[in-house]
C-alpha positions as semicolon CSV with decimal commas, in nm:
position;residue;x (nm);y (nm);z (nm)
1;M;0,006;-0,029;-0,014
2;T;0,143;0,335;-0,089
3;I;0,146;0,631;0,127
4;W;-0,155;0,767;-0,068
5;K;-0,380;0,534;0,053
6;K;-0,313;0,487;0,430
7;S;-0,560;0,665;0,606
8;W;-0,387;0,875;0,892
9;F;-0,186;1,056;0,594
10;V;-0,465;1,057;0,314
11;T;-0,660;1,232;0,668
12;L;-0,375;1,498;0,700
13;I;-0,331;1,594;0,348
14;A;-0,759;1,637;0,256
15;I;-0,742;1,862;0,600
16;F;-0,444;2,056;0,496
17;C;-0,633;2,082;0,158
18;C;-0,935;2,172;0,257
19;S;-0,856;2,453;0,525
20;L;-0,661;2,641;0,229
21;W;-1,035;2,602;0,011
22;G;-1,243;2,716;0,341
23;S;-0,969;3,048;0,285
24;A;-1,025;3,091;-0,086
25;G;-1,380;3,253;-0,134
26;P;-1,271;3,514;0,147
27;F;-0,964;3,569;-0,013
28;I;-1,129;3,639;-0,351
29;K;-1,359;3,907;-0,190
30;K;-1,090;4,052;-0,037
31;G;-0,936;4,097;-0,380
32;Y;-1,251;4,216;-0,500
33;A;-1,264;4,496;-0,240
34;L;-0,853;4,530;-0,246
35;F;-0,889;4,657;-0,628
36;A;-1,208;4,768;-0,604
37;M;-1,348;4,586;-0,861
38;D;-1,727;4,620;-0,984
39;P;-1,949;4,330;-0,887
40;Q;-2,137;4,407;-1,244
41;D;-1,794;4,398;-1,443
42;T;-1,769;4,031;-1,490
43;A;-1,495;4,099;-1,807
44;S;-1,271;4,188;-1,514
45;I;-1,365;3,925;-1,276
46;L;-1,281;3,671;-1,555
47;V;-0,958;3,851;-1,598
48;F;-0,901;3,822;-1,216
49;A;-0,986;3,466;-1,159
50;G;-0,787;3,359;-1,520
51;S;-0,475;3,545;-1,368
52;R;-0,505;3,324;-1,031
53;F;-0,497;3,041;-1,193
54;A;-0,219;3,090;-1,497
55;L;-0,040;3,178;-1,209
56;A;-0,080;2,892;-1,066
57;G;-0,048;2,640;-1,359
58;I;0,311;2,789;-1,387
59;L;0,412;2,708;-1,028
60;V;0,263;2,386;-1,034
61;L;0,461;2,264;-1,339
62;L;0,823;2,520;-1,265
63;V;0,821;2,326;-0,926
64;D;0,749;1,955;-1,067
65;R;1,009;2,034;-1,314
66;L;1,267;2,149;-1,040
67;L;1,218;1,867;-0,831
68;H;1,203;1,585;-1,137
69;P;1,406;1,727;-1,406
70;H;1,431;1,405;-1,622
71;K;1,053;1,283;-1,585
72;K;0,901;1,231;-1,899
73;W;0,573;1,393;-2,022
74;R;0,273;1,148;-1,931
75;V;-0,045;1,360;-2,010
76;H;-0,282;1,421;-2,280
77;I;-0,422;1,677;-2,485
78;P;-0,776;1,574;-2,434
79;S;-0,753;1,527;-2,045
80;I;-0,590;1,867;-2,033
81;L;-0,883;2,053;-2,204
82;W;-1,170;1,838;-2,033
83;L;-1,018;1,938;-1,730
84;A;-0,949;2,295;-1,829
85;I;-1,318;2,313;-1,897
86;F;-1,508;2,200;-1,589
87;Q;-1,229;2,227;-1,324
88;T;-1,107;2,553;-1,404
89;G;-1,324;2,699;-1,675
90;A;-1,688;2,637;-1,590
91;Q;-1,632;2,570;-1,231
92;Y;-1,447;2,936;-1,139
93;I;-1,675;3,088;-1,400
94;F;-1,974;3,015;-1,140
95;Y;-1,831;3,036;-0,879
96;Y;-1,613;3,406;-0,924
97;L;-1,895;3,581;-1,022
98;G;-2,165;3,398;-0,756
99;L;-1,934;3,570;-0,506
100;A;-1,960;3,876;-0,637
101;H;-2,332;3,844;-0,569
102;T;-2,343;3,689;-0,237
103;S;-2,173;3,656;0,102
104;G;-1,888;3,463;0,195
105;V;-2,095;3,296;0,403
106;R;-2,335;3,185;0,199
107;A;-2,092;3,076;-0,065
108;A;-1,883;2,852;0,242
109;I;-2,234;2,640;0,252
110;V;-2,319;2,619;-0,083
111;N;-1,957;2,502;-0,153
112;G;-2,024;2,196;0,098
113;T;-2,291;2,064;-0,172
114;G;-1,948;1,959;-0,400
115;A;-1,883;1,626;-0,213
116;L;-2,250;1,529;-0,277
117;F;-2,225;1,654;-0,660
118;S;-1,965;1,434;-0,656
119;L;-2,146;1,148;-0,490
120;L;-2,420;1,157;-0,792
121;F;-2,209;1,185;-1,081
122;A;-1,977;0,897;-0,972
123;C;-2,319;0,679;-0,939
124;Y;-2,527;0,771;-1,183
125;V;-2,318;0,932;-1,489
126;F;-1,979;0,784;-1,443
127;R;-2,062;0,451;-1,263
128;T;-1,747;0,400;-1,066
129;E;-1,931;0,393;-0,699
130;K;-2,283;0,210;-0,627
131;M;-2,522;0,435;-0,443
132;T;-2,648;0,297;-0,079
133;S;-2,928;0,398;0,149
134;N;-2,661;0,609;0,353
135;K;-2,555;0,787;0,106
136;L;-2,879;0,866;-0,054
137;I;-2,950;1,038;0,338
138;G;-2,665;1,225;0,316
139;V;-2,770;1,348;-0,038
140;I;-3,134;1,472;0,110
141;C;-2,953;1,574;0,411
142;G;-2,685;1,786;0,245
143;F;-2,957;1,981;0,042
144;F;-3,219;1,986;0,325
145;G;-2,971;2,236;0,469
146;I;-2,914;2,466;0,147
147;L;-3,311;2,485;0,204
148;V;-3,268;2,558;0,552
149;M;-3,027;2,893;0,482
150;N;-3,238;3,000;0,255
151;H;-3,553;2,959;0,495
152;F;-3,694;2,727;0,270
153;S;-3,765;2,929;0,014
154;F;-3,714;2,765;-0,367
155;G;-3,649;3,108;-0,482
156;L;-3,285;3,139;-0,478
157;E;-3,094;3,428;-0,528
158;L;-2,868;3,471;-0,833
159;G;-2,518;3,430;-0,619
160;T;-2,621;3,107;-0,443
161;I;-2,750;2,925;-0,787
162;L;-2,414;3,016;-0,945
163;V;-2,189;2,906;-0,698
164;L;-2,437;2,607;-0,701
165;L;-2,360;2,552;-1,041
166;S;-1,973;2,567;-0,959
167;Q;-2,026;2,257;-0,733
168;V;-2,199;2,077;-0,982
169;S;-1,848;2,180;-1,235
170;A;-1,644;2,066;-0,955
171;A;-1,833;1,714;-0,913
172;I;-1,745;1,669;-1,275
173;S;-1,424;1,739;-1,239
174;S;-1,332;1,521;-1,004
175;C;-1,479;1,274;-1,131
176;L;-1,248;1,328;-1,437
177;I;-0,971;1,300;-1,227
178;N;-1,040;0,997;-1,067
179;R;-1,065;0,862;-1,419
180;F;-0,758;1,077;-1,638
181;T;-0,453;1,005;-1,344
182;Q;-0,520;0,647;-1,365
183;K;-0,317;0,650;-1,626
184;E;-0,176;1,004;-1,654
185;D;0,074;1,211;-1,439
186;P;-0,124;1,421;-1,185
187;V;0,096;1,676;-1,113
188;Q;0,131;1,746;-1,457
189;L;-0,237;1,725;-1,548
190;S;-0,270;1,962;-1,272
191;G;-0,037;2,256;-1,384
192;S;-0,164;2,204;-1,755
193;Q;-0,515;2,224;-1,657
194;F;-0,448;2,551;-1,426
195;L;-0,245;2,718;-1,696
196;V;-0,477;2,641;-2,016
197;G;-0,827;2,720;-1,775
198;G;-0,624;3,017;-1,660
199;L;-0,589;3,148;-2,052
200;L;-0,887;3,062;-2,122
201;L;-1,052;3,282;-1,877
202;I;-0,845;3,583;-1,934
203;G;-0,896;3,561;-2,300
204;M;-1,295;3,563;-2,221
205;G;-1,260;3,851;-2,004
206;L;-1,048;4,025;-2,240
207;L;-1,226;3,994;-2,584
208;Q;-1,521;4,134;-2,316
209;G;-1,378;4,445;-2,257
210;G;-1,196;4,336;-1,933
211;H;-0,889;4,472;-1,755
212;F;-0,617;4,306;-1,544
213;P;-0,645;4,380;-1,171
214;H;-0,451;4,739;-1,067
215;G;-0,437;4,861;-0,705
216;P;-0,200;4,805;-0,406
217;I;0,010;4,554;-0,326
218;S;-0,186;4,394;-0,050
219;G;-0,416;4,301;-0,363
220;W;-0,150;4,130;-0,546
221;L;-0,045;3,950;-0,255
222;V;-0,368;3,808;-0,197
223;L;-0,376;3,721;-0,568
224;L;-0,029;3,574;-0,509
225;Y;-0,165;3,368;-0,209
226;L;-0,460;3,254;-0,451
227;A;-0,247;3,111;-0,677
228;C;-0,071;2,941;-0,441
229;L;-0,355;2,790;-0,273
230;S;-0,464;2,663;-0,598
231;A;-0,124;2,487;-0,743
232;L;-0,094;2,332;-0,388
233;A;-0,414;2,232;-0,289
234;Y;-0,571;2,108;-0,617
235;T;-0,221;1,898;-0,688
236;L;-0,236;1,719;-0,360
237;W;-0,599;1,646;-0,399
238;S;-0,524;1,485;-0,758
239;L;-0,279;1,247;-0,641
240;L;-0,536;1,134;-0,333
241;L;-0,786;1,092;-0,591
242;Q;-0,574;0,869;-0,803
243;S;-0,532;0,606;-0,511
244;N;-0,844;0,642;-0,341
245;P;-1,269;0,632;-0,427
246;V;-1,443;0,954;-0,490
247;S;-1,630;0,957;-0,204
248;T;-1,372;0,827;0,036
249;I;-1,128;1,186;-0,047
250;S;-1,497;1,398;-0,108
251;I;-1,570;1,307;0,257
252;F;-1,350;1,574;0,401
253;N;-1,503;1,870;0,203
254;S;-1,715;1,898;0,491
255;L;-1,469;2,084;0,661
256;I;-1,443;2,334;0,362
257;P;-1,841;2,517;0,487
258;V;-1,760;2,507;0,839
259;L;-1,423;2,705;0,775
260;G;-1,548;2,891;0,519
261;V;-1,792;3,047;0,757
262;F;-1,496;3,107;1,016
263;I;-1,278;3,279;0,834
264;S;-1,533;3,487;0,663
265;A;-1,716;3,599;0,964
266;F;-1,306;3,700;1,104
267;L;-1,180;3,872;0,740
268;L;-1,503;4,031;0,597
269;H;-1,690;4,121;0,921
270;E;-1,977;3,855;0,832
271;Y;-2,058;3,832;1,216
272;A;-2,423;3,839;1,236
273;Q;-2,485;3,589;0,935
274;A;-2,225;3,373;1,046
275;F;-2,378;3,333;1,391
276;A;-2,745;3,364;1,264
277;W;-2,946;3,014;1,394
278;T;-3,037;2,941;1,003
279;T;-2,627;2,956;0,932
280;W;-2,555;2,669;1,238
281;V;-2,814;2,469;1,112
282;A;-2,744;2,471;0,771
283;L;-2,398;2,355;0,861
284;L;-2,515;2,086;1,068
285;F;-2,724;1,926;0,760
286;V;-2,473;1,981;0,508
287;S;-2,143;1,857;0,696
288;G;-2,338;1,590;0,853
289;G;-2,500;1,469;0,496
290;I;-2,126;1,459;0,359
291;L;-2,009;1,233;0,671
292;F;-2,330;1,048;0,600
293;V;-2,244;0,933;0,258
294;T;-1,948;0,727;0,345
295;T;-2,123;0,612;0,634
296;G;-2,089;0,222;0,573
297;K;-1,885;-0,030;0,374
298;D;-1,819;0,157;0,046
299;K;-1,897;-0,021;-0,312
300;K;-1,707;0,077;-0,571
301;V;-1,735;-0,030;-0,895
302;R;-1,437;-0,174;-1,070
303;K;-1,402;-0,106;-1,469
304;S;-1,152;-0,023;-1,663
305;V;-1,041;0,340;-1,773
């Protein structure tokens, strides 16, 4: 058994990744404020997002080359393009635009549904896992938490809908990573799709009249942090998905909404919303639902990829 399958190591790395991701939403909103970005300026928001991921891709590929100068290239162009579209492109178009129209606390809770979507896609689209009663209950609990947060109204706000769509894209990308990394290098794949996806976002933004961010050094430090966060977290996550079932790794996503709520409260001063009773009940159901999906024996379908 490799170290990437040992439970203690998987737990340690997964918690570390989730801690980084929990801070992403609040730091993105912090970047908006420092660069004085208009929430309606969609084009410039795409350039901001693309700059982060293009830089992250360069960092991943550069560090990988420095550490393994003689490693052969083991990534196929179609894999890079598929992940660039779903993991970096669609996911973060929806996420960045969603954050511009909702609070950091609300976005953090909705982010928790990514694990639930991953399970649904793994079971019913990619058919790499089997649905069980425990997993079904977990999915229901998770989405009930979203209803609680929305005060049982089905008329979700624009920001919430966009963040939900970003989690659908994230779920598809998790299943694709699980499949592609069986035969391809996860680090090279992660860096390449970040670079291609980032350039795609920048191009889309510039074509719509957007501009690169400009502002104080603190804003650029936030952008650098976000790039390093992506480079490290997604590369480590890809290595985990290479050796473990999607639902086994996705369970740790339950930490992201909890951490995101507290970090948003601290960085964005969203104390009133963070400590509202609906927030805590929603966190309970979303986090509990994610934990529930892997309760009991996991049933993984063996199939060639």
